[in-house]
N, C-alpha and C positions, 0 to 999 in steps of 0.2 A: 365477463360476467357469464355463469351457465344459463342455458336455458331455464333450469328449475329456480335459478335465484331471479331471473327476469319474471317468470310467472309470479313467483311469490310477491315480489315488489307489486307488480301490476296489480294483483288481486287486493294487496293491503291498500295501497294508496290510490289508485285510479277510480276516478266517481263519474257519474255522467257529465258533471258540470266541466270536468277536465277535458273530456272527449268532445264535448260542443266548443269549448274553447281552442282545443286543438285544429279543430275541422275550420272554424271561422278565421283563426289567424293565418291557416293556410290560404282560405280564399281571398282574405284581404291583403295579404301580404305586408299588414302592418298591425302591431298589437294596439297602438292607440285606436285604430278604426274598429277592430275586433272588440276590443272592450267597450266602444259605443254601441256596436250592434247588439251586444249582450247585456247592455246597462251595467258594465262594471267598471270600476274606476281603473284606470291604467296600471298603477302601482300594483294591485291587487293582480291582475292579470299578468304583468311581468313575473309577480313573486311567484304566482302559481306554476309558469313554466319553468322558472330557474329551480323551484323544488322539484319538479318531476325531472329534470335534467340531474339534479343531485341525485336523486333516489335511484335513478336508472344508470346514472355514472356514464352518460352520452349526452352529446349536444344535439338538441332537436331542431334548433333554427340557427341560422347563420345571421347575425345582425350587422347592418351597414346603414350608412346615412339615408340609402333610399327606402329601408324598411327591413323586412326579414325573408328570408328563403329557407325552406325546410332542406335539413341535411337527409342523406339516406335513412339515418335512424328516424328523423321525423317524418319522411314520407311513408315508411313503414307503419308508424305508429297512426298517422291521419288516415291511411287507407283502411286499417282495421277498426278505428273509430268510426270512420263512415259505415261499415257494415254492420257494427253494433248498434249505432242509431238507427240504421233502416230498419233492423230487425225490432227495435223497440217502438219505432212507428208503426210497424205493421201489427205488433200486438196491441197497440192503442185503438188502431183502427179495426182490429177484429172484435175487441171489447166493445168499442162504441156502435159498431154496426150490431152486435148482438143485442145490445141495449135499446137501441132507438132507431134501427135503419140504416142501410147502407151508406157509409161516408168515407171519406178518405181523399187521397190525392195519388194520382197514377202520372208517372213520368215515363212517356213512351217515345223511343226514337223512330222515325220514319225515314224512309228512302222513297225514291222518286215513284216507284211503282205503286206504293201503296197510299200516296198523297192526295190523288185526285178523287178517289171514290171508296176504296176499301176502309180506310182509318175513319175518314170524316163520317160517313154513314154510320160505321159501329160506333162512334162516339155520340152521334145524334141519338141513337136507339137507346145508349146507356143513360145519357142526361134526361130522356124522356121519362124513363124508369126510376132514375136515381139522381135527382138534381142537386143533392148535396156532395156529389163527387166532383171534385176538381181535377182537370187534366191539364198537364203540361206536356207540349208536343215540342221535339226537337228535329229539326231535319238538317242532317248532314250525311256524310258518306260513312260507310258501316264501318272501316277502320277507326274514324274517329268516334262513333257511338258505341263501339265494343268497349272501348277503355272505360267509359262511364257505366256500362253494364256490368263489367266485372267488380267494380268497387262499390256496386248499389246506388249510384245517383240516377241510374235510369232501370226501370221494372223490367221493360223487354223492348227489342227492336222489331219492327214489322216493314217486309219489303221484299226485294229480290234477295235470295238467299246466295252468298258468297259460296265459292269454292271451298270445301272443307268446313262447312257450318259447324258440323259436329266436331268434338274435341276441343283441346286447349280450354278447357272450363266453361265450353257453352253447350248447350243444347239447341236443337231446332225441330221446328214443325211445319211440313210442308202444307201450304191450304189448296194451292192450284198451281198450275203451269200456264205462263203467259208468254205469247210472242212479242216481237217488237215489230216496229214499223217506221218508214221514213214519213215526215210532217213538213207541211209548210203553210203558209196562209192562203187563204181560198182564192185570192187573186195573183198568187205567183206567176212568174212566166212560165213555168213548169206545170201549172195547175191544169191547162188545158190538153195536156200531151196524154195521148193514149197509151204511149210505150215510151219508158225512160231506162237508160241503161244506168249502171253506176258511174260509168265515165261522164255521163252528161251532169251528173250532180258535183262533179270537182270544178265546174265552173262558179260555183256558189260557196258562201263560207258556211261552215257546219257548227252546231252546237252539239257538242258530246260530253258524256259524263267524264269525271275525271279519271286520270290514268290508274288510279289506285282502286278503282271499282270493277267489280266481275263484268259488269255488262260492257264497260270499254274494252277490257281484255278480249271479251267474244267478238266485239265489233272490230278491233283491230285484227284479230285472228282471221275473222270472215274477210276482210278486206284483202288481206296477204293471200289468202287462198283464191280470191278472184284476181290476182295479180294488180293490186292498188294500194297504194300507200296511203296511211291514213292522214287527213288533212293536217297540215302543220299550223295552221293559223286558225285552229278551232277554238271556239269559246268553250272552256271547259266549267260545267254549272249543274248543279243537283237542284237548283231552286226553280220549282214549278212555275211559279208566277214571273220571274225574270225571263225564262225559257219562253214561257208564252209570249211575253211583251215584245221580246225580240223578234220572234218569228212573225209577229203581226205587223211590226213596224220596219223590216227589212226583209231582203231576198234572202235570208239565211234559211237554212234546212236543218232538220235535227232527228235523231233517231230517239225514240221514246217507247215505253211500253204501250201496249195495245189498249189497256183501260184508260191511260190519260190520254191518249188521242180520241178515243171514242167519247169521252167527256167533252173535249173541244169541238168534235165533228158535230154532236148533237145540237149545239149553239152556234154552229156555224162559223165558228172562229178559226179553226184550222181544217186542212184538207191532207188526207193519205195520199201520197204519191205512189204511181204504179210500178213500184221498183220493189224487189226483195233483196234480204241479205241473208245468206245463209247461216242462220243462228237458230238452232233449237229452242223451243219454247221454253224459257227458264222458270225454276222454281220460285214462288211467291210464298213467304212464310213468316213464321215468328222465330225470333232468336232470344232466348234466356240464359241466365248465370245457372250452371249446373249444381242442383241440389238445394237451390236457394227456394224458400217458401214465399210465395207472393201474398200480398194482401187481399182481401175479400174483393175490393174495389178494382185491383189489376186483375183478379181472377175473372171477375165479370166482364170486363173490357175483353178479355181474351174470348170468352163465350160469345160475346157478341162479334167480334172478328171472325170466329169461325162460322157464326151464322150467316153473316154477309157473304163470306167465301163461298160457302155451300150454294148462294145463289148465282154465283159466276157461272156464265155460259161460255 
């Protein structure tokens, strides 16, 4: 089938209820569960998908005893269905905001550097002014979040920007630059030391970002420059809560963004260790999908992030 014929078929046959069904079946991996979620009868859902497959002359889902799995054709259609539904949701939110005040839902991905203060403070300010806006936070690594960003599941990502943040369908905006520091619990065996070397830290287990993150790559590079290999038994985590608890309950040490450490230093939970790693302050900012128009609620959260970042010292 030619591109023109696919386009004619999609324009003539595809409706918004079809888009929603495709996305839900993809999420549930089960037509019966998808039909339940959409208050449809399973035979009607199955018939709709089979009719789409017949019209398009391709198989969208592979059926098995364990459920359904999207084919390559199904993956493409689901990806575009998500983008179309995201645009419709954005239009709805703009109309509702114009009619009765700012409303809507913002899905934001966050990296470790933004989790302690930047994002929470920005959300608190938004909610104070616009209580009808709902926020969904996803805390993962950038490579995981960027996939959702590209298909419209995530409005934007905030945190330490990776190398090459511009390009490949993404735009980025730097808010400020931030150093990293070594942290441990306040009564750690090294806490009273006035001078510590990197070699001293190797006597303890480390918590590090996953190897796929930009910060981890910088840490590994800085350690190699200092003639030290990265700890092989390190716990790899981007969970701010898990990292804090591990540091408080063990003799582990961690490399973390300065603002995260300051947050815990203020409450006396963690302590900065007097040793430095040769890493330049990294860019903290926002990653967005190139060319996509954000909803009013998402744009307002961006304004609040810029506002909080401008107060960063």
